[in-house]
N, C-alpha and C positions, 0 to 999 in steps of 0.2 A: 628548607629541607630538600635534598637532592631528589631528582626523578629516579624512581626505583628501577632496578632490573626486572625483566618480565620473562615469563615462561609460557609456552603455548599449551593451551588446554583444548582438547577436542571432545565434543559431545558425541557419545557413541550409542545412545538408546536406539533400539531398532525402530525403523520408520517404514510405514506402508508406502508403496510406490506403484504407479501404473507403468508397466513395462512398455506397452505399445500404446502411446498416447493417441496417435492418429487413428489407429484401429479401434480403440475404445470409444473415441468420440463418434466415429461412424456407427458402431454398434449401439451406442446409447440413443442416437437420433433415430436410426432405422427401426429399433425395437420399441420406441416410445409411443405412448398414447398420442403425443403431439404429432407424430408422423401421420396418423390417420386423418388429421385435419388438413394436411397439405395435399393439394390436387395439382395435376400437371398444368403448367402455364401460370400458376400463381406467382405474383411478384412479392417476394419475401424480403423484408428489411431485416438485417442482422445488426443488432445493437452491439457496438464495441466501445470500450472505455479506455481510460488513460493510465491504468495501473500496470506495474511491472510484473505481470503474470508470467511465470516460467512457461516457455514453449507457447507463448501466446499466438504467434504466427501459425504454428503447427495446428493448434486447436481451432483457430478461426478458419484456416484453409480447409481442415477436415469437416468443419460444420458446413461451409459453403459447398464442398464437394458432395456431402450427404444430401443437402437440399437439392442440388442438381440431379442427384441419383433418384430423388423422389419426383423429379419432373418440374421442379420449381425454377424460377428465374430470380436468384438472390442478388442483393446489393447491400452494401454496408452503410449504416448511419452512425454518426458520432453520438455516443450516449455518455456524456461526461459533464453535464451541467454547465458550470461557468469556467471550466478549466481552459487553458490556452488563451487567457485574456478575454474569454467569451466572444471570440471572433471566429469566423469560418476558417481563415488562414491559420490562426493559432491552433485550432483543433485539428486541422488537417496535418499540420506540422507535428503535433504530439503523436497522432496515430502513426504517421510515417516513421517516427523514431522507433516504433516497435515493428516496423515493416508491414503495418496494416495500411496498405495502399494498393492502387490499381496494379502496379507492376508485379507485386508479389501474390495478389489474390486473384487477379484476372477478372474482377468485377468492379463496378462503379463504387466509389467511396464518397458519400454525401455528407458535408459538414455544415450545411446551412443552419443558422441559429433561429430560424422562424419557428414559433410555437403557437399552438391554438388552445384556447380555453375550452375544455371538453365537458365541463360540468362543475358542480360544487360539492365539496365533501361535507361530512357531518359536522364539521367545525364552522360551516358557512364560508369556507375559503375556496377560491377557484383552483381547479386542477388543470395544469398545462401539459401539453404533449407535442412532441416533434411533428411538424407539419408533414414532412416526407414519410415518416413512419405511419402517420395516420392515413395517408393516401395509399399505402400499400395494401395488398390483399391479405397479408399476414405479417406478423412481426415476431422474431425470436431474439433472445439475448444470449450473450456469452459473457459471464461474469464470475468472479471469485467470491465465494462465501467465506467470511472471516469476521472476527470481532471488530467492531468499529472503534475508531480512535476517540470518539467524542461522547459516547453514551452507552448504556446497557439496556437491552430490551429483547423482545422475542424475535425481532427482525433488526439486524444491524447492517453490515455490508453484505450485499448479495443481490439476488434477482429483483426483489421488491424495491430496493433502494435505486437500482439502475432504472427501473420503470418510472419511479416517481421523480427522482432528482436528475439522473443521467439523461433520460429522454424528456424530462421537463424543461431542459435547456436552461438558459439564464433565469427565465421567469419562474420555473418550477423550483430550481435550487434556491433562489432568493426567497420565495414564498415560504418554503419549509423551514429554512434556516432563520427566518425572521422571528420564529418562536423559540429559538435556541434549542436546548435539549428536549423540551416538551414537543417541539415540532418533529424532531427526528424520531423520538421514541414513541409518541402517542398519535400524532397526526399523520405521519407517513403511512401507516397501515390503512388509515381511513381514506387517504387519497388513492391508495392502491386499489381499493374496492371500486372506485369510480373508473379507474383505468381498465379493470377487468370487464366492467359493464359497457364501456363506451369505445373501446379501441379494438383493433384486430390482433392484439397480443395472443400468441398461441402457446408459448412455453419458453423456458430458458435452460441453458446448459449451466449447471452449477459446478464450479471448480473448487476443490479443496486441496490445499497444499500442506505438506508435512513440515516438520521443524527445520529441515534442510532446504525448504522452498522448492521442493520437487512435487510434481503432480501426485497426489495421494488418492484422489477419488474424483470421478466424473459421473454426473447424473443429470439426465434431462428431467426437469420438473414441469409437468403439464400445468396449464393455467388453472385447471380445476383443483389441482393438488397443492398449489403454491402455499396457501396459508397453513396447511397441515404439515407439509414436508420441509419447508425451509427452516423452521425453528430447530428440529433435531439435527439438520445438517450444520447449523450454526454451532450447536453445542459440540458436535464432533470436531469441527474446525477449531474450536477453542481448546479442546484437549490436544490437538495436533500442533498448534502453533509453536514456533521457536521462542525460547525465553532465555534470559541471562540466568544461569543456574546457581545464583548466590542470593541470599536474602537481603544483604546490605552491602553497599559500596561507599567508600569515602570519596573516590574519584572514578568517574566514567568518562572516557574519551571516545567520541564517535568520529570516525574518519570523514564520513559524508552524511549530510542530510539531503533529502530530496523527495519529490513527489513520486518518483519511480520506486521508492522504498516504502513509503507510507503516505496516506492522504494528509497526515499531520507532519510530514517531513521526517520526523523521528517518532516511531510508534509508541504512544503512551503505554500501551499494554506491555511493551518490552522494557522501557526505561522506568516505569513506575511513577510517572508524573503526568497527571491529567491537565492541570493548569486551566481550569474552566472558571470563568467569572462567576462570582457569588456561590461557588460550590466548594465545599471542603475536600481536601485530598482524602481518599479512602485509606483507612488504616491498614487494609489488607493488601494495598498495592506493593508489589515487589518487582525489582529490588528497591530498597530505600536508598536513594542516592543523595549524598550531601552536596557534591560539586560536580558539575557536568560541563565538558567542553566539546565543541564541534569544530572541525577544522576546515571543511569545504562544503560547498553546495554542488550537488551533482550537475554536470552539464545537461543531463536528460531532463532536468527541471526547467530548463529554458528561462532561468532567472527568477523562477518562483520559489523563493526561500521560505515558504509557509512552514511554520513550526520551528524556525531557527531559535526563537525565544524559549523553547523548552530547555535549551542549554543556557548556562550562566556566562560562559566566555567563548569567544570565537576569534577568527583571524580577520584582519582588515581586508584581505582579498576575498573572503567569503561575503563580507558586507558589501564590497565593491561589485560583486557579481550579481547583486539583486537588480532585477528589472522591475522598476516600480509599477509598470502597467499591469502585468499579470499578477504580481505580488499583491497589489492593492485590490485588484478585482476579486481574486480568489478569497482573500481574507475578509473583505467587506461583505461579500456575498455569504460566506460561511458564518460570519459574526462571532467567531472565536478569536478574539483579538489578543488576549494575554499571551498566547503561544508565539506570537510573531513580534512581540516587542524586541528590539534589537539588543543583543548581549554586548558586553564590553568587548572591544576589539583590540588585538595585538598584532604586531608586524610579522611574527613568526610562530610556527607551531610550538617550538620549544618554550616560548614565553607563555603561550596559552596553557600548556601542560604544567609548566613550573608554577604558574599562578593558581591553577586548580589544586595542585598539591599543597601549596603554601596556605590556601584559604579553606581547606576541607575540614577543619576542626579536629584533625588527628595529627598532633605534633610528634608522636612517637613513631619513628621511621619503621621500626620492626613490626609495628601493628597496622601499617597502612594497607587498606584494601583498595587496590588500584586495578583497573580493568580497561582494556582497549578493544573496541569492536570496529569493523569496517563501516557498518551502517546498522540500522535496526531490523533489516530484513534477513541478513546473513549472520547469524550468531552461532553457527555450529562450531566455529573456532574463535577462541578469545585468547588474548595475551594478558596474563595476570601477575600480580606481585606475589612475593613469597607467602604472605598470610593467606591469600586466596588459593594458592597452589596447595597449601596444607589442607584446606577444606576440600579441594578437589580429590585429594588422595583417599578421602573417606567416602567418596561417591562412586558406586560401581559403574555409573554411566558417564563418568568423566575420565579421560585419558590424558596424562601428562606426556608431552612430546619434547624430547631434547632437554636441555638445561637452561638455567637463567642466562639472560643476555641483555645488554643495554639496548634501549630503543634506537633504531637506525635513523639518524638525522643526516641530511645532506649539508653541504658547506654553508648554505644559507640559513640553516637552523630549522628546516622543515622536515617533517616526518616522511620517510620513504615508505608510504603505506603499501606499495606493491610488494615490498620485501616481506612485510608481515602477513599480508593477505593476497597471495598471488592468484587465487582462484575466485576472488570477489569480483563484483561488477567492475570496480575500478581497476583491479588487476588485469582482467580480460580486456577492458577498454584500452589499457596502456600497454598491452602485449606482454604481460608477465607470464612466465612459465616456471613450473617446478615448485617444490616446497620452499617455505621461507628459510 
């Protein structure tokens, strides 16, 4: 069956946004209960991680400036568990890829991997914490609150996870993940209680993003309010997150997977595939995707193609881009191995897409539900086949733009993703401008 022509669909549902991000960060810190805990001259460690947060530099810089305004002496500590190959150099390189470095922030950035066992949680397990953070007079965090890619619970990705796993360094990440989803869902909050008792953690800036991956809300959560306040922020983030607006797809093509888009490379909350060992797929997961292809691993992932196995087919160049060091370290630490089994590889994008179409269990071309997205973080614009375009016409929050057209392949048979998604991370990286 031929690769179908596609039409651009734009999601148009109104989205909350923060107009002045730096100003709101400052207001949140200065007006917070946490600010009353900060005294002039205190050395404050600012925990920063490795996720692709929109305007992360702006948010981190405004946090540091607010702490200086309160009279503190801030510095940054890496709070990303085992990412970057679990090495100081690798973590420094990851932070610098988001401009979280001395040159942009004007403060020290510390990426040592040393961690100290600070106590034992209610499961009888040790709780680890960053040695440099522990030696500071106070610690604050800057992190996004959003649904996790691996489990469902009262606390998923957010302030508490950064405290336990991010600042737990390799030891903390390994210890929590060794229990699989039970460790993440049930033990993580118990370890957090030890951290609140034994460390100088003061509070964290919670970042919520809308479906367009723009800053939707900023809130400083004080240490005393963490267990009450983070769960409702998580539910708000769940309502806001971007989704593919169709219940079922025969074929989904993802331009790039990567750690900058999701901790799982491709967000299971977006593609509807959890792929967790010994766990059935939830019947409520949407979209229900029959065949999935991914074309590239983002360069921001530094060779860590975690989650590439969520797709069924990929390119040989994506497989060749994998750096076995960080790839194995992250996956063996996380212990979710199914997602990173290597898909079948092909020489060109055209072959990947054609074989996805051929094997998707839908032999009637006129009924094929085919969709292309740039990654699983940026799904405000999608290219879809005629069947899905007809569904879009019935949705008041979906806009059809232009008419059907063939996918743009270059002479080598590879998809020119920048033409489809000029405003995506890849489009901006490669200097694309203007509409597709």
